[in-house]
N, C-alpha and C positions, 0 to 999 in steps of 0.2 A: 300767285304771280308766275311761278314756275310752269304750272299747267297752262296758263294763257300763252306763254311764250312757245310751248311745244304745239299748241293748237293753232298759232298764228299762221304758219306756213300752210298747213292743209286747208284751213278756212279760206285763206286768200286764193288757193288753187281752185277751191269750189266756186268762189264768186267769179273768178276769171273764166271758169268753164261755163258757167251759166251765161255770161255776157257774150262769150263766143258762139254759143248755140243760138242765142236770140238774134245775133247779128247775121246769121247765116240762113240760107234758104232751106228749110227742113226737108230731109229725105229719110227713107227708112234706114239707110246705112248710118247717117248722121245721128239719128235718134237712138239707134242701137249702141253706137260708140259713146254717146253722151251718157246713157244709163250705166254702161259698163265702167266708164272712168269715174262717174259719180259714186257708184258702189265702192270702188277702190279707195277713193278719197274718204268717204264716210267710214269705211272700215279702218283706215289709218287714224281718223279722229277718235274712233271707239278704242282702238288699241292704246292710243296715248292716254285716254281718260282711265281705262282699266288699270294700266300700268302705274299711273300716278296714284290713283285711289288705293290700290292694293299696297303699294309701298308706304303710303302714308299711314296705313294701319299699324305699321312697326314703329316703335320708339326711335327717335333720331340717334340716341346715344345710349350706351350700356348703363349709364348711371340711372336711366329712367326705367330700367327693368329690374325684377328681383334677381339677386345673385343666384339663388337656387329655387327650383320649382319641383313639384312632385307631379308624376303622371303614371297612372296605372301601377301605383305602388312603388315606383322607381324614383330616386332623386337625381336631378340633373343640375349641372353647373353651367352658367352662361360663359360663352367664349368672349374674347376681348373686343372683337370687331365683327362687322357684318361680312357676310360672303354673298356672292351673287349666284342666282340660279337663272341662267340666260335661256333656258329652254322650257319655260312654262307656256303651255298652249292655251289660248282662250278662243272665244267665238270670233274675235277680231283679228287674230293672229298671235304670233309668238311675242311674249313680253319678258322683260328682265325683272326678277324679284330680288330685292336686297333684304336679307334677314339674318337674324342672330342664330348661332348654333348653340345648342345645349348638350354637353356631354355627360354621359352617366358617371356618377361618382364612384360607385363600387361595382355594380352589376355589369356583367359582360353582355350588354345589349347595344344595339345601334344608337347613335346620337339622334337627336330630334331637332326639328325646326318649328317652334311653336307657331309662327306665322302660317307656315304651310298647313299645319294641322287645323288652325282656326279657320282658314279659307277653305278647307276641305279638298285640297289638291289630290287628285287621283294618281297614285305612284309618284307623287311629286312632280308631275309633268302635265296634268290637265286640270283645268278649273272645273268645278261642278257643272256648269252650264254646258261646257264642251263635252264632258263625260256623258252627260244625258244625251246630247246629240249623237255621239259615237255609238252609244248603246242602241239608240233607235235605228241607226243606219245598219249596224252589225246584225240586228234582228231581221233586216230585210234584204241586205245586199251582201255580195262577196267581199272578202277583205280587200281585193284590188279595187273594187268599186268604192269601198269606204276610203281607202288612201287617195284615190283620185278626187273624191269629194272634198276631203280635208285640204288637198292641195289647191283645188279650184276655188272653193267657196271661203276658205279660212286662211289660205297662204301657209299651210303647215305641212312640212315634209317629214313624215314619220317612216320608221321601218316596220316591217311585218311583225317582228318580235315585240316591239313596244305597243303596237296596236293590240296584239293578242293579250298582253299583260293588263292593259287598261280595260279591255272588254271583259276579261275574266274576273278582274276585281269588281267591275260594275255588276256583273251577273251574280257573283258570289254575295255581294252586299245586299242586292235586291231580293234574291231568292229566299232570304231568311224572312221576309215580310210577305211572301206570296200567299201563305195560308190565311192570314188575317184579312188581307185585301180581298181574296176570293170569297171568304165568308161574308164580309160586309157586302160585296157585290151581289151575291146570291140572296141575301136578306133583303136587299133593296128590290131585286127583281120579284121576290115573293110578295112584297108589300104592293108592287104595282099589279101584279096578277090578282091578288086578293081584292083590290079596289077596282079591277076592271069590270066592264059590263059583259053580261053574257050568262047563259044557263048551265055552263059547265064548271066542274070542279077544277081549280088550278092544278097543274102537274109539275112535279119535280122529277126530271128524268136524268138518268145516268147511263153511260156506255163506255166501253173500252175495246180496244183493238190493237193488233200488232202490225208493224211495218218493218220490212227488212231494210237495213242501213249498211252502207259500205264502211267497213272498219279497216284502218290502215294496217298493213302487214298480215291481214287475214285473207285467205284464199277465197272465202265465200262471204256473203252478206250474213249479218246477224240480226236477230229480231229486236227492234226497239219497241216501245209501248206508248200508246196514247189513251187518255181518258177524257171524257167530256161530262159536264153537268150543265143542264139547261133547264129553263123555266118556261111554261106555256101558260097563257092567260085563260080566261073564261071563254074566249071565242076560239081557242085552239091555236092561237098565234104564238110563235116562239119569241120571247121577249129579249133573250140574251143567253150567251154561253160562256162558261169558263172552261179552260183547257189545262190539262196536265200532260207532261211528256218526260220520258226517261230514255236514255241511251240503252243499248242491250245490256240486260242483267239477267243472271240465272234466276228463274222463279218469278221475276218481276215483283219482288216483295216491296221495293221502295214505292213504286207506283201504287200498289195495292194499299199500302199503309197511308200514302197521301190521300187517296180517294176515300178511304174509310174515315179519316179524321176530318176531311172536308164535309162529308155527308152528315157525320155524327154532330159536328159543331153547329152546322146550319140548322139541323132539326132541333138541337138543344136550345139554341137561342131564338128560334122562331116561336113567338107567343100566340099566334093565331091558330086557327083550325088547320090540322095537318093537311097538306096537299096529297094528291094521289102520287104514289111512288112507283115509278116505272123503270125498269132496267132493260134496255134494248140493245141486243148484240147478236152476233152469230153464236155458234155453239162450239167455239174453240176451247182448248183445255183451260187456259187461264181464265177466260170468261166464265166457263162453267164452274170451275172451282171457286172463283170469287163469289158467285151466287150462292153456292151450297155452303161454303165456310164462313161467309161474312154477312151478305145481305139477308139471307134466310134466317139468320140468328140474331139479327139487329133488333134491339129492344126500344120501345117507345121511351123517350127521355122524359115525358110528361104524362105518367100514368094517372088515371082518374082517382085512384085511391093509393097514396104513397105507401100505405102499410101492405098492400097486396103485392104479390110478385109482378114484376114488370111484364107487360104483354109484348109479344113480338110484333114488329111492324110488318104490314102486309106489302111487300114488294112484289109487284107483278113482272115476271120475267117474260119479255116478248122476244121471240126469235125472229131475226130479221126476215121479212116477208120475201125479199129478193134472193137471199140465200136459199130459202126453201124452194123458191121457183126454179132455181138451178138444178136442184135435185129432181124436181118434177120433169124438167127438160131431159135430164139423164135417163129417167124412167121411160120417156117417150122415144128416145133414140135407141135404147136397147130393145124396146117392144116393136118398134115399126122401122127402124133404121132412118136414114136421111130422106126427107121428102114431105109432101104436103100432109099426109096422113099423121105423121108424127107431130107436125106443127099444129095441126087442127086439134089433136087430142091434148097436147100440152096447153094450148090456149084455153080450151074448155076446163081443164083441171085447175088452172090458175084462177079462173073466175069462180069455180066452186070453192077453192081454197079461201078466197077473199070474202065471197058474198053469201055462201050457203052456210046455215047452221051445221055444226059438226062437218065442216067441209073437208077436213083432213081425213076423216073416216071414209068419206065418199071416194076421195082420191085413191086411198090405199085399197079400198074394196075393188075399184075399177082396175087398178094395176094388177091386183092379185088374180081377178077373174080373167083378164087378158093373158096373164102369164100361164094360166092353166090351159087356155084354148089354142095358143099358137106357139110357133117356135120363135125363140128370141132371135132378133136381127143383130144384136150386139152381145158382148160377153156377159155371161150370168153374173160374174163377180161385181160388175158395174151396177147391174140391176139390184143385186142383193144389198150392196153398200148404200145405194140410194134409198131403198125401201127401209132398210134398217135405221138409217138416220132419221126418217120422217116418223117411223112407228115408235121409236124410243122417245120422241119428243112431243107426243101428241098434246101433252098438257100446256105446252108453250106455243101452240100453233092455231089457237082459236081466233083467227083473224076477223071472223064475223063478229065475235063477242067484243073484240078490242075496238073495232070501228064503231060498234054500237055504243061503247063507253067512251068514244072519242079519245082513244089512246093512240100513240104513234105506233106504226107497225113496221117502219123502216129505220135501219141505223145510219141513215144518210148523214146525220150530223157527225158521227164519229168517223165514218168513212172519209168524209170531207176534211176532218181534223187531221187524218193521216197525211193528206196532201198538203194542207196549209202549214202544219207544224213542222213536218219533215221533208216531204218531197220537193216543195217549191224552193226551199233554201238549202237543203243538205244533199240532195240527190242530182244536183246538176252535173254536166259533163265533166268527167275526170276528177270528181270530188271523192276524197276518203277522209275519215276522221279517227282520232283516238277518242276514248271514252270521255275524258275530262274536258277537252276543248269543245267536243261536240255537245256535252251537257250544258256548257256555258251558253252556246248559241240557242239551245232548246229552251233554257230558262228564260233568256231574253225574248225569245219568240212567243212563249206562253204568256209572258206579261203584256206583250204588245197586242196579241190577238184576244186576250181576255178583256182588254179595256181597263186594266188595273195598273198601268204603267205609272201614272202620276202619283197615285196613292202609295205604290211601293217605293218609287224613288224619293218621295218626300220623307217617307219613314226612314229610308236609308241614310239621307242626309242628316236627320235629327239624331240617329244613333252615332254618326261620325263626330258629332259636336262633343268636344272634350270640356264638359262643364267645370271639372276641377281646375284645369289649366286656365280657363277664362277667368274663373273666380280669383285665382292667385294673382294673375296679372292686374285685374281690376282693383283688388285691394291694395297692391303696391302702388298703383297709379294714384289712387285716392290718398294714400298716406303721403306720397310725395307732394301732392297738391296742397295738403293741410300744412305740411312742414314748410312749404315755400311761403 
């Protein structure tokens, strides 16, 4: 009855608005005003319903609740009367929540509100549905844009500090479940690739790269890190990609550990024939060390004979073709200078590199022969650096063989990840970050871009559920009903 009384006014306004529009001669302006006003009224109806339903979850009197409850090993005692939380934000606007306070009996810990815990309020201020919406917005928009959206679409006025607290709490809660969600996602992609049509062997590819990020109070940018894992089907089509990202860290150990655990668990849980394993990167220090110290030593989790020593997995390291082409262009400029002759030689070498068997040997032989016959048009140090880069990595520059085996030869997926994970969100004009707040946004963005948001957020909500508290309250309610 109380709910119907609260809804009577907004419902009457909706009916009145409908009749007013029907009696008028429709115009674009009237249609726009009609929808905007109807949205406001419907939001008011939703706000009243949510407020009433959530408050109805709490017992009306203290006698209906247990005097003491236990949560996380701490005993709490119920306060004598309800108190009001007038700043609970929901999808429909701000509501007032009346709830009982439980104070700790002995331990020096904060008091709790069981109703807020059972509803899963974030920081005691946002319902789970709104926290989900805020996290999605924060992954894509600046904080000012998020605040404007909250004010415009939900009628909620928050401070920057509160928005950051809620965003960080959502990111921290979801990131715990990132690994499991990404493993499940990649296993689903491998199943799709295995069942696809075509004459190629499915591919599990990985890559990593660095990107410089503006850090607050630092005079220069520092290098963050991005990693990608993707699956290609039997036709050579990329089915999907999962992303990892870390703010600047010395040695990038956290990203390396995350990527290693992800690859190992996917291969361990995959029951079908092993896909081709490809590592596509440039030849940076972190990328090279990761291949030499981790991928090259990774063992098969399903050996043919469990009694024999585990064999090593065959990871094919493909150096990015376009990075190699940059060094070919450097050779051309130092040999011929600027002009058509340099462009023509570089274009020919790029074709040899990609299409000719042992193309890298032909390129190096041509460059060395020209070096002996003519005076360099550019600095010798540049020629030597480019030549040394290519000659030391011949084993990973067999692009003719890679293309024949239908392997990817470019690290465009990882290069694009640097832009989508970091640049588009975190390197806008005037932005700078500290490590913790930046990592929260990166974690949200990784979940959003990997397509694992729903899985991670649902797992987060399940972990927030205090089963012990709900059981105590339920047992007390059943006991009271039997006694009555």
